[in-house]
C-alpha positions, -999 to +999 in steps of 0.1 A: -940-157-279-903-159-285-904-197-285-933-197-310-913-173-333-884-198-330-905-227-342-920-205-370-884-197-382-877-235-382-908-242-402-899-214-427-862-225-430-866-263-425-838-272-449-813-249-432-823-262-398-822-298-408-787-294-423-774-278-391-791-304-369-776-333-389-742-316-387-745-313-350-756-350-346-728-361-369-702-342-349-715-356-316-719-392-327-685-394-345-668-378-315-684-401-290-676-432-312-639-422-315-637-414-278-651-448-270-626-465-293-598-448-275-610-448-239-623-484-235-591-502-246-569-478-227-590-480-195-590-519-197-552-518-202-544-497-172-571-507-148-553-536-132-520-517-127-523-495-097-495-471-108-508-468-144-544-464-132-533-437-107-514-417-134-542-421-160-570-411-135-551-380-125-543-370-161-579-376-171-592-357-141-570-327-150-583-328-186-619-327-174-612-294-157-603-277-190-632-256-203-648-268-236-642-235-253-605-237-244-601-271-260-618-259-292-597-227-292-565-248-288-575-270-317-579-241-342-543-230-346-531-266-348-557-281-371-574-251-387-612-248-389-640-271-400-657-303-391-628-326-383-609-301-360-642-298-342-645-336-339-610-340-326-615-313-300-648-330-289-630-363-287-606-347-262-636-335-243-653-370-243-624-392-234-618-383-197-652-394-184-652-425-205-617-434-194-624-427-157-655-448-156-640-477-175-611-479-150-635-476-120-658-503-135-629-528-140-613-521-106-646-525-087-650-561-099-649-583-068-614-600-065-631-631-052-650-634-085-617-631-104-601-657-081-629-681-087-626-676-125-589-683-123-596-714-103-620-726-130-591-724-155-603-693-174-577-674-193-570-636-190-590-628-221-619-650-211-621-633-177-620-599-193-648-607-218-670-629-197-667-614-163-649-580-160-664-561-189-700-573-183-698-563-146-682-530-156-709-521-181-731-500-157-701-478-148-690-475-185-726-465-195-725-438-168-693-425-184-710-426-218-739-406-205-716-379-191-695-378-222-726-376-245-740-347-226-707-329-227-702-335-264-737-324-273-732-291-254-696-287-266-706-292-302-725-259-299-692-242-293-677-258-325-694-230-344-665-208-332-640-228-352-662-234-383-676-267-372-712-257-380-741-273-363-768-258-341-743-235-325-744-214-357-779-203-348-769-194-312-739-173-325-761-156-351-788-148-325-762-133-302-746-113-330-778-097-343-796-097-309-823-120-323-837-142-295-858-164-316-828-173-338-808-181-307-835-204-294-836-222-328-802-235-317-805-236-279-838-255-276-828-285-298-794-288-280-812-287-246-836-314-258-808-336-271-789-333-238-821-342-219-828-372-242-792-384-238-795-382-200-827-401-199-818-427-225-784-436-211-797-433-175-825-458-183-800-481-201-776-480-171-804-488-146-817-516-169-782-532-171-776-528-134-809-545-126-802-575-148-767-579-132 
């Protein structure tokens, strides 16, 4: 009954819901894109240096232990409220899994394959683009899957710092004890997270099978 009431509210307030959904998707996609642009080059740069990789992995691992709400709360006094502070906070949330999996993917490439490539006269850039990155793609996609799920869930908390999105419905539902309103935000977020898990999981398996 409560779920039906939630869908009835969406049907009666479709413009409001669509705006919040689009805002949530924009925050998630922008954050994930920026995080990829940061994590992939950094991961590739440090992967072949044991000391740099060790430091980076430990820093990223420590960052992963920070609760999502704490990251968003820390962003508010520094950057204020709104969409872009929320995006930056979500980027901080998304970078660690992407960075860790990029490093792992590059480091797990068989050294014998790299030696053979060197023996064939391939340069460092050619080895990276033709061998290391293609072989690291399944691991990188695993990081993208984890980051996407974390960002989709974390974007719900962006409502606390004025980021908008589907989290606004959850906060409103809690504030006025309106369960259907809460589900208006919670159900789409859960479905988005499930879709990201299934889509990236399928893509990861497909790439691994082809390799």
